[in-house]
Each structure stands twice: as C-alpha cells, then as structure tokens.
C-alpha positions as CSV (number, residue, x, y, z in Angstrom):
1,M,-55.6,53.4,-4.4
2,R,-55.4,53.4,-0.7
3,S,-52.3,54.7,1.1
4,I,-50.7,53.2,4.2
5,S,-50.2,55.5,7.1
6,R,-46.8,56.0,8.4
7,G,-47.6,54.0,11.6
8,G,-49.0,51.2,9.5
9,L,-45.9,51.1,7.4
10,V,-43.7,50.8,10.5
11,L,-45.9,48.0,11.8
12,L,-45.7,46.2,8.4
13,V,-41.9,46.5,8.3
14,L,-41.5,45.2,11.9
15,A,-43.9,42.3,11.2
16,T,-41.9,41.4,8.1
17,L,-38.6,41.5,9.9
18,G,-40.1,39.4,12.8
19,L,-41.2,36.7,10.4
20,A,-37.9,36.7,8.6
21,A,-36.1,36.2,11.9
22,C,-38.2,33.0,12.8
23,D,-36.7,29.7,11.8
24,N,-38.6,26.5,12.5
25,T,-35.9,24.1,11.2
26,P,-34.5,21.7,13.8
27,N,-31.0,22.3,15.1
28,D,-29.0,19.7,13.2
29,T,-25.6,20.9,14.5
30,A,-26.1,19.7,18.0
31,T,-23.3,17.5,19.1
32,T,-23.3,14.7,21.6
33,P,-20.5,15.2,24.2
34,T,-17.8,12.6,24.0
35,T,-16.3,10.9,27.0
36,P,-12.5,11.1,27.1
37,T,-10.7,7.8,27.0
38,P,-9.3,7.1,30.5
39,T,-5.5,6.9,30.6
40,V,-3.1,4.7,32.4
41,T,0.3,5.8,33.6
42,E,3.1,3.3,33.9
43,T,6.7,3.8,35.1
44,F,9.6,1.7,34.0
45,S,13.1,2.0,35.5
46,G,16.4,0.2,35.2
47,T,20.0,0.5,34.2
48,I,21.6,0.1,30.7
49,G,25.3,0.0,29.9
50,T,27.3,0.9,26.9
51,N,25.8,-0.8,23.8
52,G,23.0,-2.0,26.0
53,A,19.2,-1.6,25.8
54,A,16.1,-2.4,27.9
55,T,12.6,-3.1,26.6
56,H,9.4,-2.8,28.6
57,A,6.0,-4.1,27.3
58,F,2.6,-2.7,28.2
59,V,-1.0,-3.4,27.1
60,V,-3.3,-0.7,25.7
61,S,-7.0,-1.3,26.1
62,T,-8.3,0.9,23.2
63,G,-7.2,3.4,20.6
64,G,-5.7,6.7,21.5
65,T,-2.5,8.6,22.2
66,V,0.6,7.0,23.7
67,T,3.4,9.0,25.1
68,A,6.8,7.9,26.5
69,T,8.8,10.4,28.5
70,L,12.4,10.1,29.6
71,T,11.6,11.1,33.1
72,T,15.1,10.6,34.7
73,I,18.5,9.6,33.4
74,T,21.7,9.5,35.3
75,P,24.1,11.1,34.6
76,E,21.7,13.9,33.6
77,D,23.6,14.9,30.4
78,S,23.3,11.3,29.0
79,V,22.0,10.9,25.5
80,S,20.2,7.6,24.6
81,G,17.6,6.2,22.2
82,L,14.0,6.3,23.3
83,S,11.5,4.3,21.1
84,L,7.9,3.1,21.0
85,G,6.8,0.0,19.1
86,T,4.8,-3.1,19.0
87,W,5.6,-6.1,21.2
88,N,5.2,-9.7,19.8
89,G,6.2,-11.5,22.9
90,V,9.8,-11.7,21.9
91,I,11.0,-8.5,20.3
92,C,10.0,-4.8,20.2
93,Q,9.3,-3.8,16.6
94,V,10.3,-0.1,16.8
95,V,7.8,2.2,15.1
96,L,8.8,5.6,16.5
97,A,12.3,6.4,17.7
98,N,14.4,9.4,19.0
99,D,18.0,8.3,18.8
100,N,19.2,11.5,20.6
101,A,16.8,11.5,23.6
102,V,17.8,13.6,26.6
103,L,16.1,14.1,29.9
104,G,12.5,15.3,29.4
105,N,12.2,14.2,25.8
106,V,8.9,12.7,24.7
107,V,8.0,10.2,21.9
108,T,4.3,10.3,21.0
109,G,2.3,8.0,18.8
110,T,-1.3,6.9,18.2
111,V,-2.6,3.4,18.6
112,S,-5.8,2.3,16.8
113,S,-7.0,-0.5,19.0
114,L,-6.2,-3.0,21.8
115,G,-2.7,-4.4,21.7
116,T,0.6,-4.9,23.3
117,L,3.2,-2.1,22.8
118,C,6.7,-1.6,24.1
119,V,9.0,1.2,25.1
120,R,12.7,0.8,24.5
121,I,15.7,2.7,25.9
122,S,19.0,2.0,24.3
123,D,22.6,3.2,23.9
124,T,23.0,4.8,20.5
125,G,26.8,5.0,20.9
126,K,26.8,8.0,23.2
127,L,26.8,6.4,26.7
128,T,30.1,6.2,28.5
129,G,29.0,3.8,31.3
130,A,26.2,2.4,33.3
131,T,23.1,4.7,33.0
132,D,20.1,4.6,35.3
133,Y,16.8,5.7,33.7
134,T,13.1,6.1,34.3
135,V,10.6,6.2,31.5
136,T,7.0,7.2,32.1
137,V,4.4,5.9,29.6
138,V,0.8,7.3,29.4
139,H,-1.6,5.3,27.3
140,P,-5.3,4.4,26.8
C-alpha cells in the first residue's frame, strides 16, 4: 500500500474542495426588471354645504394603486366623508369610504384594469356650513 505524502494530501483536499465549489447549473433566479406604471395626478376642488356632496370622475388607464388625499378643507377642522368608487356615467358607486375624513386623510385602493372611477366628498352630518375642499387623486 502506497502512502500519500502530507503535501499530496493537502493538494487532494484543496482539489476536492475546489470541485465541490463549482456549479455549472444556470442561474434560474435571475429576474427581469419591471417598469413601474406611470401615474397621473389630478386635483379636484369645490365647495359643499351641509348635507351636500360633490363627485368627480376620472379615468384610469391600467391596473394599479389609486389614492385620494383630502389636500385642503376650510375650515381646517372640518370633518367630511371621503370616498373612492366606480363611475357609471350617472352615479358614484362607493367602494371605499372614510366617513370621518379630516385634512390630510388618504383613501387608498387598487384597480385591476382600465376604467372610470370617482372620488366623492360629502357631509356626513358634521359640517356646519359651506366648506371649501381640494382632493388630490393619484392613479395609473
């Protein structure tokens, strides 16, 4: 029986480790970068009175996130309803609502495809007079 020299053993161990570290399989985890959906920002303003409401329709071009922000309201301590929904040409079918919206509140939803949506601001019994507002909507 032949013995392996100490130097030969070190070389054998290093060669074995080197082979174990090699991997010839393709990298299947590579991802293709996605392009973010461009967004549109629309601003709607007006005045609502006690028991009043205002609806604004807008068109989304593809699926994605929709946000409506109560950007301004006067007087600033006013509480109103802020809603997102679908627009059929006549009414706003509310899907998401915050009935206690104050300045800076956001309603966020997801739309799956092209369509016409609406944002609605309304008195939920808390306004005491004419109230000016601005709502900013960001959508695909």
